[in-house]
Each structure stands twice: as C-alpha cells, then as structure tokens.
VEXLUM-924941 format. One line per 4 residues: number of its first residue (from 1); for each residue x, y, z of N, C-alpha, C. Coordinates in steps of 0.05 Angstrom, whole numbers. Layout:
<atoms>
NUM) X,Y,Z,X,Y,Z,X,Y,Z; ...;
</atoms>
This chain:
<atoms>
1) 668,4485,6084,683,4467,6067,713,4470,6072; 722,4495,6075,751,4500,6081,759,4488,6108; 742,4492,6128,748,4481,6155,750,4451,6153; 731,4438,6140,731,4409,6138,756,4399,6123;
5) 763,4414,6102,787,4406,6086,812,4408,6103; 815,4428,6119,838,4430,6137,840,4407,6157; 817,4400,6168,816,4378,6187,824,4351,6174; 813,4346,6151,819,4321,6137,848,4319,6128;
9) 860,4342,6120,888,4342,6112,906,4336,6136; 900,4348,6159,917,4344,6182,915,4315,6192; 890,4304,6192,886,4276,6201,900,4256,6182; 904,4263,6157,918,4246,6139,948,4251,6140;
13) 956,4276,6143,984,4283,6142,1000,4273,6166; 989,4275,6190,1004,4267,6214,1011,4237,6214; 993,4219,6209,1001,4191,6209,1022,4184,6188; 1019,4197,6164,1039,4192,6143,1066,4203,6153;
17) 1067,4226,6165,1092,4237,6176,1104,4219,6197; 1087,4207,6214,1096,4188,6234,1110,4164,6222; 1097,4153,6201,1110,4130,6187,1136,4138,6174; 1136,4162,6161,1159,4171,6147,1183,4176,6165;
21) 1178,4182,6191,1200,4188,6210,1206,4164,6227; 1186,4153,6241,1191,4131,6259,1196,4105,6244; 1186,4103,6220,1190,4078,6205,1219,4071,6199; 1236,4091,6198,1264,4086,6191,1278,4069,6212;
25) 1268,4069,6237,1280,4052,6258,1274,4023,6254; 1256,4016,6236,1248,3988,6231,1256,3978,6203; 1268,3996,6187,1275,3989,6160,1297,3968,6159; 1294,3949,6140,1315,3929,6136,1324,3931,6107;
29) 1350,3932,6103,1361,3936,6077,1353,3913,6057; 1350,3889,6068,1343,3866,6050,1315,3869,6038; 1298,3886,6049,1271,3888,6038,1270,3904,6012; 1290,3921,6007,1289,3937,5983,1294,3920,5959;
33) 1276,3923,5939,1279,3908,5914,1297,3921,5895; 1299,3911,5870,1316,3924,5850,1307,3952,5844; 1326,3969,5835,1319,3996,5829,1299,3998,5806; 1303,3981,5786,1284,3980,5764,1271,3952,5764;
37) 1246,3951,5774,1232,3926,5777,1210,3923,5755; 1211,3940,5735,1190,3940,5714,1193,3917,5695; 1217,3905,5693,1223,3884,5674,1231,3895,5647; 1231,3921,5643,1240,3933,5618,1265,3949,5622;
41) 1270,3967,5603,1293,3984,5605,1290,4005,5627; 1312,4018,5634,1311,4039,5654,1294,4062,5644; 1297,4069,5619,1281,4091,5608,1251,4086,5610; 1243,4061,5603,1214,4055,5604,1205,4055,5633;
45) 1222,4045,5652,1214,4045,5680,1210,4073,5690; 1228,4092,5683,1226,4120,5691,1200,4132,5679; 1194,4124,5654,1170,4134,5642,1145,4126,5656; 1144,4100,5665,1121,4090,5680,1119,4105,5707;
49) 1142,4108,5720,1141,4122,5746,1133,4151,5743; 1141,4164,5722,1134,4192,5717,1104,4195,5713; 1092,4175,5698,1063,4176,5694,1048,4173,5720; 1057,4154,5737,1044,4150,5763,1047,4175,5780;
53) 1071,4187,5780,1076,4211,5796,1058,4234,5787; 1056,4237,5761,1039,4259,5750,1010,4254,5758; 1001,4230,5757,973,4224,5765,969,4231,5795; 990,4225,5811,987,4230,5840,985,4260,5845;
57) 997,4276,5828,997,4305,5833,978,4321,5815; 961,4306,5801,940,4320,5786,923,4337,5805; 921,4362,5799,906,4380,5817,923,4401,5830; 949,4402,5822,966,4423,5833,955,4451,5826;
61) 939,4452,5805,927,4477,5797,901,4484,5812; 894,4467,5831,868,4470,5844,866,4496,5859; 887,4506,5871,886,4531,5885,880,4554,5867; 891,4553,5842,886,4574,5823,857,4573,5813;
65) 846,4548,5809,819,4545,5799,799,4557,5819; 804,4554,5845,786,4564,5865,794,4591,5876; 810,4606,5861,820,4632,5871,797,4651,5877; 775,4649,5863,752,4667,5868,741,4663,5896;
69) 745,4639,5907,734,4633,5934,754,4636,5956; 779,4645,5949,801,4645,5968,805,4674,5979; 810,4676,6004,817,4702,6016,845,4710,6009; 849,4734,5999,875,4745,5991,888,4725,5971;
73) 876,4721,5948,886,4701,5929,914,4706,5918; 922,4731,5915,948,4737,5904,970,4725,5921; 966,4724,5947,986,4712,5965,981,4683,5971; 956,4676,5978,949,4649,5987,949,4628,5965;
77) 942,4636,5941,943,4617,5919,972,4608,5913; 990,4627,5914,1018,4621,5910,1028,4603,5932; 1021,4609,5957,1031,4592,5979,1019,4564,5977; 994,4562,5971,981,4535,5970,993,4519,5947;
81) 998,4532,5924,1008,4517,5900,1036,4508,5904; 1054,4526,5913,1082,4520,5915,1088,4504,5940; 1081,4516,5963,1088,4503,5989,1073,4477,5992; 1047,4476,5984,1032,4451,5986,1043,4429,5969;
85) 1051,4436,5945,1062,4415,5927,1089,4405,5937; 1106,4423,5946,1133,4415,5956,1130,4398,5981; 1112,4406,6000,1108,4390,6024,1097,4363,6018; 1078,4361,6000,1067,4335,5992,1087,4317,5979;
89) 1103,4329,5961,1123,4313,5947,1144,4302,5966; 1154,4318,5985,1174,4309,6004,1162,4287,6022; 1137,4290,6030,1124,4270,6048,1120,4244,6033; 1110,4246,6008,1105,4221,5993,1131,4206,5987;
93) 1152,4220,5980,1178,4206,5974,1188,4193,5999; 1186,4208,6022,1196,4198,6047,1181,4173,6056; 1154,4174,6055,1138,4152,6063,1141,4128,6045; 1142,4133,6019,1146,4111,6000,1172,4096,6005;
97) 1193,4111,6009,1219,4098,6014,1218,4081,6040; 1205,4091,6060,1203,4076,6085,1187,4050,6081; 1164,4052,6068,1148,4028,6063,1163,4007,6048; 1179,4015,6028,1195,3996,6013,1217,3983,6030;
101) 1225,3997,6052,1244,3985,6070,1232,3969,6092; 1206,3973,6097,1192,3959,6119,1181,3932,6109; 1172,3932,6084,1159,3908,6073,1176,3897,6050; 1178,3870,6050,1194,3857,6029,1183,3863,6002;
105) 1201,3864,5982,1193,3872,5955,1172,3853,5944; 1175,3827,5947,1156,3808,5936,1128,3811,5949; 1128,3820,5974,1102,3824,5988,1089,3849,5977; 1104,3870,5972,1093,3895,5961,1081,3891,5934;
109) 1094,3874,5917,1084,3869,5890,1056,3857,5891; 1051,3839,5911,1025,3825,5911,1005,3837,5930; 1011,3857,5946,992,3868,5965,977,3892,5954; 953,3895,5963,937,3918,5956,935,3939,5978;
113) 948,3933,6001,948,3951,6024,975,3952,6036; 994,3965,6024,1022,3966,6034,1025,3979,6061; 1007,3998,6068,1010,4012,6093,1002,3993,6116; 983,3975,6111,976,3956,6131,1000,3938,6138;
117) 1014,3929,6117,1038,3913,6121,1059,3928,6135; 1062,3954,6129,1082,3971,6142,1077,3974,6171; 1052,3979,6179,1044,3982,6207,1048,3956,6222; 1041,3934,6209,1045,3908,6222,1074,3902,6227;
121) 1092,3912,6210,1120,3908,6214,1130,3925,6238; 1119,3949,6240,1127,3967,6262,1114,3958,6288; 1090,3948,6287,1075,3939,6311,1066,3910,6306; 1084,3890,6308,1077,3863,6300,1055,3849,6316;
125) 1051,3858,6340,1031,3844,6357,1005,3860,6359; 1000,3879,6341,976,3895,6342,955,3885,6322; 931,3884,6331,909,3876,6314,893,3899,6302; 902,3923,6309,887,3947,6301,898,3960,6276;
129) 921,3950,6265,934,3963,6242,915,3965,6218; 901,3943,6211,884,3944,6188,861,3963,6191; 848,3964,6215,826,3982,6219,836,4011,6220; 860,4016,6231,871,4043,6232,876,4053,6204;
133) 889,4037,6187,894,4045,6159,868,4049,6144; 848,4032,6149,823,4035,6135,810,4062,6143; 812,4069,6169,802,4095,6178,816,4118,6164; 843,4116,6162,857,4137,6148,849,4140,6119;
137) 844,4117,6106,836,4117,6078,808,4130,6075; 790,4126,6094,764,4138,6094,767,4169,6097; 784,4177,6116,788,4206,6120,800,4219,6095; 820,4205,6084,833,4216,6060,814,4217,6037;
141) 797,4197,6033,778,4196,6011,757,4218,6014; 747,4222,6039,726,4242,6043,738,4270,6039; 763,4274,6048,776,4300,6044,781,4306,6015; 790,4285,6000,794,4289,5971,767,4294,5957;
145) 746,4280,5965,720,4284,5953,710,4313,5958; 715,4322,5983,706,4349,5990,720,4370,5973; 746,4367,5970,761,4387,5954,755,4386,5924; 753,4361,5914,749,4358,5885,720,4366,5877;
149) 701,4363,5896,674,4373,5890,675,4403,5884; 689,4418,5901,692,4447,5897,706,4453,5870; 728,4439,5865,744,4445,5841,729,4438,5816; 717,4415,5814,702,4408,5790,679,4427,5786;
153) 666,4435,5807,643,4454,5805,653,4481,5794; 674,4491,5806,684,4518,5797,695,4517,5769; 708,4495,5761,718,4493,5734,696,4493,5714; 676,4476,5718,654,4474,5698,638,4500,5698;
157) 635,4513,5722,620,4538,5723,634,4560,5707; 660,4562,5710,676,4583,5696,674,4580,5666; 677,4555,5657,676,4550,5628,648,4554,5617; 628,4547,5633,600,4550,5624,593,4580,5623;
161) 604,4596,5642,598,4625,5642,611,4638,5618; 632,4627,5607,644,4637,5582,630,4626,5558; 609,4610,5562,593,4599,5541,608,4579,5524; 628,4565,5537,643,4545,5523,638,4517,5535;
165) 616,4515,5550,608,4490,5562,578,4491,5565; 564,4468,5567,535,4469,5569,526,4488,5592; 507,4505,5586,498,4526,5604,488,4516,5631; 476,4492,5633,466,4483,5659,488,4483,5681;
169) 513,4480,5673,535,4479,5693,539,4507,5706; 527,4527,5695,529,4554,5707,505,4561,5724; 485,4542,5725,461,4547,5741,469,4548,5771; 459,4567,5785,465,4570,5814,439,4573,5829;
173) 441,4567,5855,418,4571,5873,420,4599,5885; 403,4605,5904,402,4632,5916,427,4639,5931; 443,4618,5939,468,4623,5953,492,4623,5935; 488,4622,5909,510,4623,5890,524,4596,5885;
177) 512,4574,5894,524,4548,5890,516,4536,5863; 536,4527,5848,530,4515,5822,521,4486,5826; 496,4483,5833,486,4457,5842,486,4436,5820; 481,4444,5795,481,4424,5773,509,4412,5769;
181) 529,4429,5771,557,4418,5768,564,4400,5790; 554,4405,5815,559,4387,5837,546,4360,5833; 521,4360,5823,507,4335,5819,521,4318,5798; 528,4330,5775,541,4315,5754,569,4306,5762;
185) 584,4325,5775,611,4319,5782,614,4298,5804; 593,4293,5819,594,4272,5839,580,4246,5830; 560,4249,5813,546,4225,5804,563,4208,5785; 577,4220,5767,592,4204,5747,615,4188,5761;
189) 632,4200,5778,652,4184,5792,639,4162,5810; 616,4168,5822,603,4148,5839,595,4124,5823; 584,4129,5799,576,4107,5781,600,4091,5773; 622,4105,5767,647,4091,5759,657,4073,5781;
193) 658,4084,5806,668,4068,5828,650,4045,5835; 623,4048,5832,605,4026,5836,610,4004,5815; 616,4012,5791,622,3992,5770,649,3979,5777; 668,3995,5787,694,3984,5794,692,3961,5814;
197) 675,3964,5834,674,3945,5856,652,3923,5852; 636,3926,5831,615,3907,5827,620,3888,5803; 639,3895,5786,645,3877,5763,675,3874,5761; 682,3851,5748,711,3846,5744,723,3865,5724;
201) 707,3874,5705,717,3893,5685,720,3921,5695; 708,3926,5719,710,3953,5730,738,3961,5736; 755,3943,5747,782,3949,5753,797,3956,5727; 792,3941,5705,805,3947,5680,798,3975,5670;
205) 772,3982,5673,764,4009,5665,776,4030,5682; 778,4025,5708,790,4045,5726,819,4049,5720; 834,4028,5715,862,4030,5708,866,4044,5682; 848,4038,5663,850,4051,5637,846,4081,5639;
209) 827,4090,5656,822,4118,5660,845,4132,5674; 859,4118,5691,883,4129,5704,904,4134,5683; 909,4115,5666,929,4118,5645,921,4141,5625; 896,4141,5618,887,4161,5599,888,4189,5611;
213) 882,4192,5636,881,4218,5649,909,4231,5649; 930,4215,5650,957,4226,5651,962,4243,5625; 955,4231,5602,959,4245,5577,940,4269,5574; 915,4265,5581,895,4286,5577,901,4309,5597;
217) 915,4305,5618,923,4326,5636,949,4339,5627; 967,4323,5616,993,4333,5607,989,4353,5585; 969,4350,5568,964,4368,5546,957,4396,5555; 937,4400,5573,932,4427,5582,955,4438,5598;
221) 970,4422,5613,994,4432,5626,1014,4443,5605; 1016,4429,5582,1033,4438,5560,1025,4465,5550; 998,4468,5546,988,4494,5536,992,4516,5556; 989,4509,5582,994,4530,5603,1022,4539,5603;
225) 1041,4520,5599,1069,4528,5598,1075,4544,5573; 1063,4537,5551,1066,4553,5526,1055,4581,5530; 1033,4584,5544,1022,4610,5550,1041,4627,5567; 1054,4614,5586,1074,4628,5602,1097,4638,5585;
229) 1106,4621,5567,1128,4630,5549,1119,4653,5532; 1094,4652,5523,1084,4674,5506,1084,4700,5521; 1075,4700,5546,1075,4724,5562,1103,4735,5566; 1122,4717,5570,1150,4726,5576,1163,4736,5551;
233) 1161,4722,5528,1174,4730,5504,1162,4756,5493; 1135,4759,5495,1122,4783,5485,1125,4806,5503; 1136,4801,5527,1141,4822,5548,1115,4834,5559; 1093,4819,5555,1068,4827,5568,1070,4823,5598;
237) 1086,4804,5606,1092,4801,5635,1120,4811,5639; 1123,4834,5652,1149,4847,5654,1164,4838,5678; 1183,4820,5673,1201,4811,5694,1229,4813,5683; 1248,4819,5700,1275,4823,5692,1294,4807,5710;
241) 1319,4805,5700,1340,4793,5716,1335,4764,5723; 1340,4757,5748,1338,4729,5756,1309,4719,5755; 1289,4737,5759,1261,4729,5757,1254,4720,5728; 1265,4734,5708,1261,4726,5681,1274,4699,5675;
245) 1298,4696,5685,1312,4670,5681,1297,4648,5695; 1287,4653,5719,1272,4633,5734,1247,4625,5719; 1231,4645,5710,1206,4639,5697,1210,4625,5670; 1230,4633,5655,1236,4619,5630,1245,4591,5635;
249) 1261,4586,5656,1270,4559,5662,1246,4541,5670; 1228,4552,5687,1205,4536,5696,1187,4530,5672; 1181,4550,5656,1163,4546,5633,1175,4527,5613; 1201,4531,5607,1214,4513,5588,1215,4484,5597;
253) 1221,4481,5623,1222,4453,5634,1194,4441,5634; 1173,4457,5639,1146,4447,5639,1138,4438,5611; 1146,4453,5591,1140,4446,5563,1153,4419,5556; 1179,4416,5563,1193,4392,5556,1182,4368,5572;
257) 1175,4372,5597,1165,4350,5614,1138,4341,5603; 1120,4360,5596,1094,4352,5586,1096,4336,5560; 1114,4345,5543,1119,4330,5518,1130,4302,5524; 1149,4301,5542,1161,4275,5547,1141,4255,5560;
261) 1126,4265,5580,1106,4248,5593,1086,4237,5573; 1077,4254,5554,1059,4246,5534,1071,4224,5516; 1096,4229,5508,1110,4209,5491,1115,4183,5507; 1122,4184,5532,1128,4161,5548,1104,4144,5555;
265) 1080,4156,5552,1056,4141,5559,1049,4119,5540; 1061,4119,5517,1057,4098,5497,1038,4106,5475; 1041,4093,5453,1025,4101,5429,995,4096,5433; 988,4074,5446,959,4068,5449,945,4089,5465;
269) 957,4097,5488,944,4117,5505,943,4144,5492; 964,4151,5478,965,4177,5464,944,4177,5442; 941,4155,5428,921,4153,5406,893,4156,5418; 888,4143,5440,861,4144,5452,856,4172,5464;
273) 876,4185,5475,873,4212,5485,867,4231,5463; 879,4227,5440,874,4244,5416,844,4241,5408; 834,4217,5408,806,4213,5401,788,4228,5421; 794,4227,5447,778,4241,5467,779,4271,5461;
277) 802,4282,5455,804,4310,5449,789,4318,5424; 789,4301,5404,775,4307,5380,744,4307,5385; 735,4289,5402,707,4290,5409,700,4316,5424; 718,4325,5441,713,4350,5455,713,4374,5435;
281) 729,4373,5414,729,4394,5394,703,4396,5379; 690,4373,5375,664,4373,5362,644,4389,5379; 644,4383,5405,626,4399,5423,633,4428,5423; 659,4434,5423,668,4462,5423,659,4476,5398;
285) 659,4462,5375,651,4475,5350,623,4486,5352; 604,4469,5363,577,4478,5365,574,4501,5385; 588,4498,5408,586,4519,5428,597,4545,5418; 620,4544,5404,632,4569,5394,614,4581,5372;
289) 601,4564,5356,583,4575,5336,560,4590,5349; 550,4580,5371,529,4594,5385,538,4620,5396; 563,4621,5406,574,4647,5416,576,4667,5393; 585,4658,5370,587,4677,5347,559,4686,5339;
293) 539,4669,5339,512,4676,5331,500,4697,5350; 507,4694,5376,497,4713,5396,514,4738,5399; 535,4740,5384,552,4763,5385,571,4763,5409; 575,4740,5421,593,4738,5444,622,4732,5437;
297) 627,4727,5411,654,4722,5401,657,4736,5375; 681,4744,5369,687,4758,5344,683,4738,5320; 667,4747,5301,662,4730,5278,685,4733,5258; 693,4712,5244,714,4714,5224,706,4733,5201;
301) 725,4748,5192,720,4767,5170,724,4752,5144; 703,4752,5127,705,4738,5102,723,4754,5083; 737,4739,5066,753,4753,5046,735,4766,5025; 743,4789,5015,726,4802,4995,725,4785,4969;
305) 702,4786,4956,699,4770,4932,718,4780,4910; 728,4761,4896,747,4769,4874,731,4782,4851; 743,4802,4841,730,4817,4819,738,4803,4792;
</atoms>
C-alpha cells in the first residue's frame, strides 16, 4: 500500500509541478478575473475560500492516524505532516494561480475541467490534453482512495477498540486487517458517488456534504487545539523558551481559525452540523453506558443520600 501510494503521488505531483512552472510562460494578464468574484463582500469571499481550502486539506492528520503502521513514527509522522502539508500548499497555490492566468475568467466560471483548458492553452494544437488530464484524474483518485481506505480503517478500528464505536469495526482477519471497516468505508462513498452520477439530485447532495464536512471537521480540529493548550498550560508537556512560544502561537491560532471557519460557514450549515453531532452523542451515550456496565470506564460516584 505504501509503495503504491508513493507511485500515485509522484505521478500526480510531477504534471502539476510542470504546469505550475512552465505555465507561467503562457500566462496572460487579461485572463485574471476580479480579486473578489463571489458577488458579496470581501469578508464573505474570504470565508468561502477558507472553507474550500480547509476541505482541500482535510486529512492533514492522516499521518498521525496511521502512526501505528509507520516506520519510526516519531520522526516520519512529523515530516509527513509538516513537510507534506507545506509542499502541497505551495504547489496548489502555484498551480491555481497559473490556471487563472492561462484560462479566461468567464471560461473558468463555466468549465468543469480547468486543467484541460489550461493544457489546451499551452498546447493549442494537441488533441491529447483531455485524455492526459483524465488519466491524471484517475491516478489521483486511485491514490486518494488507497490512502483514505487505510485512514478510515485505522480510525474506526482505534475507536472501536476503545469500545466507543460499534465493535465490528475492530474485527480483523488472520493478517490483522480490519476487513469490516474497509468494506463499510468503501461501500458508503461508492454508493454516494453512484447516486451523484446517476441522478440530478446527486450533485446537490455531494455539494451539501462538502459544505457540511468543513464544519464537522473544524470542530475536532478545535478540540485538538484546545487539548494542545491544556498540555502546555498544565505543563504536562514541558517545553520552554521559543518552543513554548511557538506551540502556544500554533495552538492559539488553530483555536481561532477553527472558530472562525465554523462561523463563516453560515448559520444553516452550522445548524445542520450540530444536528449531526447530537445524533452522534446519542450513539455515544449507549456505547459509553456499555463500557461502564462492563467496568471499562469509571462509573460516576453517586452523592450520599441526605440524612
């Protein structure tokens, strides 16, 4: 799985890097549209862009989730999380800017394949641009599916082993593979994508899930940042000097960013995300009650009866 993931990343990374570098020789200033093309205020436009950016980088915690399967996790998880995120961010910003300069703004608004238009601008007499981009999309999709299958499986397995998720997700075969989590984690997205491409309402559902996922992901990011602050303030994590200032700055910025992204997502999405979380708490209540009954969690101490 690791070998295949490396191959798919390289096959996706190199063409994007080529566009991000060579594409600047074909950029035309007139193609760039207005800085704020949302039709609303600058603040609302930044909020929309922040939500899309956060959705694009959902999974930055993936290296930590799969740490059990990583060689030398203390070093490699840090490298994958920090260096991988920085490299991806720089590449995405570079390529996005190039595409906006290669393709006219009104064309970008109406197209569903901006990279095809970008390649056709760079190679106007080529008939292979569409097939080439389609091939890259297939490689990127398979690579993402490969990685996310591992992440979803490990996440559900870990929570199920703590008895905070249905136990079947912790079932493993003789090689230690959580097969039930793989089946469920791949079947549900496949059904969703089949609905997306077979019905007109599928696109609406897919877009809705994208918007909803931003808030539902920002909330655990918020709690993770709060946990970091707790470690630092309680001095359970002993860091001093510039390292303390660095960690406090990162954790504080993460808290504020998570709160702002949640607020900027709009009242309707936040309301719906709250309903989803409340449904999850109902499931948690029953699972936690089972843990207390089996002695796996500390039971609350009842107050003594009043005399």
